[in-house]
Structures are given as structure tokens and as C-alpha cells.
C-alpha positions in Angstrom: 54.9 82.1 165.4 53.1 83.7 168.0 55.9 85.5 169.2 56.7 86.7 165.8 53.1 88.1 165.5 53.1 90.1 168.9 56.5 91.4 168.1 55.4 93.0 164.9 52.0 94.1 165.8 51.3 97.7 164.9 49.6 98.5 168.1 52.8 98.2 170.1 54.6 100.7 167.7 57.9 98.6 167.8 60.9 99.8 165.3 60.6 97.8 162.0 62.3 94.5 162.0 64.8 93.5 159.3 62.5 90.4 158.2 58.9 90.0 158.0 59.3 87.3 160.7 62.0 89.2 162.9 62.4 85.8 165.0 63.9 84.2 162.0 66.7 87.1 161.5 69.7 87.0 163.4 72.7 89.3 164.1 75.0 86.1 162.7 72.9 86.1 159.2 74.8 89.2 158.4 77.2 89.4 155.8 80.3 88.1 157.3 82.7 89.9 154.8 81.4 93.3 155.3 78.1 93.3 157.5 78.4 97.2 157.4 76.7 96.8 154.0 73.8 95.1 155.5 73.4 98.0 158.0 73.4 100.5 155.3 71.0 98.2 153.2 68.4 98.0 156.3 68.7 101.6 157.0 67.6 102.3 153.5 64.8 100.0 153.6 63.4 100.4 157.1 64.5 103.9 158.0 66.8 105.4 160.9 65.6 103.0 163.5 65.0 99.1 163.1 65.6 95.9 164.9 67.2 92.7 164.6 68.1 90.1 167.1 71.3 88.8 168.8 70.9 85.4 169.6 67.4 85.5 171.1 67.8 88.9 172.4 66.3 91.8 170.4 68.0 94.8 169.5 67.6 98.3 167.9 70.1 99.9 165.4 70.2 103.6 165.4 71.4 105.0 162.0 72.0 108.9 161.4 72.6 111.7 163.5 69.6 112.3 164.7 68.1 109.2 166.1 71.8 108.4 167.8 71.8 111.6 169.3 68.2 111.5 170.7 68.8 108.3 172.3 72.7 108.9 173.8 72.3 112.8 174.7 69.0 113.8 175.0 67.9 110.6 176.4 70.9 109.5 178.0 69.9 108.1 181.1 67.3 106.1 179.3 69.7 104.1 177.2 72.7 104.1 179.6 72.6 100.2 180.4 74.8 97.8 179.3 74.0 94.1 178.3 75.2 91.1 180.9 75.2 88.7 178.0 78.3 90.7 176.1 81.6 89.0 176.3 83.4 92.3 177.3 80.9 92.6 180.5 82.1 89.1 181.3 85.9 89.8 181.0 85.6 93.1 183.2 82.8 91.5 185.3 80.6 94.5 184.6 82.6 96.8 186.6 84.6 100.0 185.7 82.7 102.5 183.7 82.8 101.1 179.9 80.8 98.0 180.3 79.1 98.5 183.8 75.5 98.9 184.1 74.0 102.1 184.6 73.7 102.3 188.6 75.2 103.4 191.6 78.7 101.7 191.2 78.8 103.3 187.5 77.7 106.6 189.0 80.2 106.5 191.6 83.1 105.9 189.6 82.3 108.1 186.7 81.8 111.0 189.0 85.2 110.1 190.6 86.8 109.9 187.2 85.7 113.1 186.0 86.5 114.9 189.2 89.9 113.6 189.5 91.2 113.9 186.1 89.8 117.5 186.0 91.5 118.2 189.2 94.6 116.9 187.5 94.1 119.7 184.8 91.6 117.8 182.2 90.5 120.4 179.7 92.5 123.1 181.2 95.8 124.8 179.9 97.8 123.4 182.7 97.2 119.6 181.2 100.0 120.6 178.5 102.7 120.9 181.1 101.9 117.6 182.6 101.4 115.9 179.3 105.0 117.2 178.5 106.3 115.9 181.6 104.8 112.7 180.9 106.2 112.2 177.6 109.7 112.9 178.7 109.2 110.3 181.6 108.0 107.8 179.3 110.9 108.4 176.9 113.6 108.6 179.6 112.1 105.6 181.6 109.9 102.7 179.9 109.6 99.8 182.1 107.1 97.1 183.2 106.2 97.2 186.8 103.2 96.3 188.9 101.7 99.7 189.1 99.0 99.3 191.8 101.4 97.7 194.2 104.0 100.5 193.4 101.6 103.2 194.3 100.8 101.1 197.4 104.1 101.4 198.8 105.2 104.7 197.9 101.6 106.3 198.3 101.4 109.2 201.0 98.2 110.3 202.2 97.2 113.6 201.2 99.9 114.0 198.3 98.2 112.3 195.3 100.4 112.2 192.4 98.0 110.7 189.8 94.7 108.9 189.7 95.8 105.8 191.1 96.7 107.7 194.4 93.4 109.3 194.6 91.7 106.1 194.1 93.6 104.6 197.1 92.8 107.7 199.2 89.1 107.3 198.3 89.2 103.6 199.1 90.5 104.5 202.4 87.7 107.1 203.1 85.0 104.3 202.4 86.4 101.5 204.0 83.5 101.4 206.5 80.9 102.4 204.1 80.3 99.4 202.2 81.4 101.0 199.0 81.9 99.7 195.2 85.6 101.1 195.5 88.0 98.1 195.6 91.5 96.6 193.6 89.4 95.1 191.0 87.3 98.1 190.2 90.3 100.3 190.3 92.0 97.9 187.7 89.0 97.9 185.4 88.5 101.6 185.6 92.1 102.0 184.7 91.7 99.7 181.9 88.8 101.7 180.7 90.8 105.0 180.8 93.5 103.5 178.9 91.7 102.1 176.1 89.4 104.9 175.6 92.2 107.4 175.7 94.9 105.4 173.3 93.5 103.0 171.1 90.9 105.3 169.5 93.7 107.8 169.2 96.3 105.9 167.9 94.2 104.2 165.2 93.0 107.7 164.2 96.1 109.0 163.6 97.5 105.9 162.1 94.7 106.1 159.2 95.0 110.1 159.1 99.0 109.4 158.1 98.0 106.9 155.7 95.4 109.3 153.8 98.0 112.1 153.9 100.6 109.8 152.5 98.2 109.3 149.5 97.1 113.2 149.6 100.4 114.8 149.5 99.0 118.1 148.6 97.1 118.1 151.9 100.2 117.1 153.5 102.2 119.9 152.1 99.8 122.5 153.0 99.4 121.3 156.6 103.2 121.5 156.8 103.5 124.7 155.4 100.9 126.3 158.3 102.7 124.6 160.8 105.9 126.0 160.2 104.3 129.2 159.7 102.5 129.4 163.2 105.5 127.6 165.3 108.4 128.8 163.8 111.5 127.6 165.9 109.4 126.8 168.8 110.0 123.3 170.6 106.7 122.5 171.6 103.1 122.9 170.3 100.3 124.2 172.7 96.6 123.7 172.6 95.9 127.4 171.7 98.1 126.9 168.7 95.2 125.1 167.1 93.2 128.4 166.6 96.0 129.8 164.3 95.8 126.5 162.2 92.5 126.1 160.6 93.5 124.0 157.8 95.2 121.7 160.1 92.2 121.6 162.4 90.1 120.9 159.3 92.3 117.8 158.1 92.4 116.4 161.5 88.4 116.5 161.7 88.0 115.1 158.4 90.5 112.4 159.0 88.4 111.5 162.2 85.3 111.1 159.9 86.8 109.2 157.0 89.3 107.1 159.4 85.7 105.6 161.0 87.7 103.6 163.3 84.5 102.2 165.3 81.4 101.6 162.8 79.5 100.4 165.7 79.4 102.3 169.0 79.7 100.6 172.4 76.5 98.8 172.9 73.8 99.9 175.5 70.5 98.6 176.7 67.2 100.4 177.7 67.1 100.7 181.5 63.3 101.4 181.4 60.5 101.1 179.4 60.8 104.1 176.8 60.1 105.6 173.6 62.3 106.8 170.8 61.0 108.9 167.9 57.6 107.5 168.2 58.7 103.7 168.7 58.4 101.9 172.2 61.7 100.3 173.1 61.4 97.7 175.9 63.5 97.5 178.7 66.7 95.4 178.3 66.6 95.9 174.5 70.1 96.2 173.1 70.9 99.3 171.4 73.4 99.4 168.7 74.6 103.1 167.6 75.8 102.8 163.9 78.1 105.4 164.1 79.5 105.0 160.5 76.0 106.1 159.1 76.5 109.7 161.0 79.8 110.0 159.3 78.5 109.4 155.8 75.0 111.0 156.0 74.2 112.7 152.6 72.0 115.2 154.6 75.0 116.3 156.9 77.9 116.3 154.2 78.5 117.5 151.1 80.8 115.0 150.1 80.0 111.9 152.3 81.8 109.4 150.4 85.0 111.4 149.6 88.0 112.6 151.6 87.5 116.3 151.4 
């Protein structure tokens, strides 16, 4: 009870908790059939920032575009941590970038991944040709293989073919420096990039296709615009999107209504900090409630409809 009183003390300016005595309200007590309804209910009652407990560990839920943006973008470094108590952290041994805690290893691998991918054309028009080449390769040669071992055998120093070759070269450069670069880090990093780059995209496209099946007028209008712009062209390019505003709008709306990740990646506060006037102690789990931003009535004209 003393702990409860301290946690709810107004002098600490902690976020409002989901129970008058927060220590009794646990994450497990959320509605198991649809816990998202509880998140909405709490946001309506307590505001855009409120607390609950995951087991014995305090967590703060961020609802709405403003609080999520402030925490994850404006104050990114202060909320860039990851909890060691999450199951996924144990699976990855807190390596890679998705579930790695904020620190030197995370910074090294994030910097390496971004630099290497940009060197291979990420965000540039040159990426299109590489993607088309990879698509042809996958169609013609889909096989299971020990990818890392194969790269080690065929890798030629100074002639990297992809991110794995670049990582192997980086390991060679740092071999005597006590680096965080090693085989297990590489495997986890590849897994992170694969999951982040395929699962979200495929789920969004799958949901968008289902919506188009039930909104055939939108499907027909998309097809007309695509035919008008592409004609008999065999491939679509990134620049073609500028000539297809309706298709772009449908894709963006599809991303919103698909809502494939109601809760974002759990973060933790890396230091004692503040968020919108509330004190957030170091180590507090931060739960971005992404669905709330996608259905926020102040941001969308028809938040609960496909428009």
C-alpha cells in the first residue's frame, strides 16, 4: 500500500494509472478477446499518457499522434531503450537493432546498416534496377542454403555483393579492436531487416487487397489510373507514383485501415526524463499505442471508415 501511495503521489507528477491503486492493475487483466478496447477506454478516461503494470514492471502507454511523436521522435534518445524482460529480447539475446538496448552496440549496427543499405541504393532511383534484378533472381532460383557460410566461401575482399559481404569485411577490419561485430550479431541483424522489411509490407498489402475486393469501385479507379500512366510499360518505377495520386491515396489509406501493428515496439526510458509534464523514471516500459493515432478524431475526417 505504501508503494501504491508513493506511485500515485501528485508531487511526483507521474502519469495517471489505470486503477486508483495502480499496483493492483496488471497488463494481464486487459480484455483477452480485444485488449485494444481497454486501451481506448483508458485513453478516454486518463488522457494520452497513462500507466499500467506488466507483471511488477511499470509501463506507460502513449495514445495519440502528439505523445507518440514527442517520445519517439523529439525525445528519441531518451526513449530508445529496450526491456531485458521481453521474450523477444531473450530470443535475440538483445542483439541486432530491433530488440537491442540503446548503447554502443546498437549505435554501431544501426550506423552500419543504414550506411551499407544507402551505398546499395536505398532511397535512390538506382535501387529500382537492383530490386528488379533480385525479383528475377528469386523467380528463377529459389533454394534453401546456408547463406552466411556460402558468403564466407565466395566472398572476395573489396568486392562486396550485398550487406552480408559488407558485414564480413567489417568484421575483418575490427578483428583486433574488441568489436561488437560477430556472427551472431550478423544473423540477428539480418533477421531484424528481414522482419521489418517483409512482414509489415506483406500484411499491409494483404489487407489492402481484401479491402479492394469489397470496395470494387476503388479497385476499378486504381486500375484505370494505372493503365493510363503505364500503358504497355513492363515495369513500374518509383517516379511513376507522382502521376498516380489516386493510387497513392488508396495505398496510404490502406496502411491506415490495415492497422497491422496496434502496439508499436516496446521501448524503455534510458534515463529519468519528462514527457508532456509527467516524470518518467528510468527503465519504465514505453508502449506506443499506434492504433490511436490512426483513428484519432482530431486528425482524420472519417477516422472509423475507409475513405
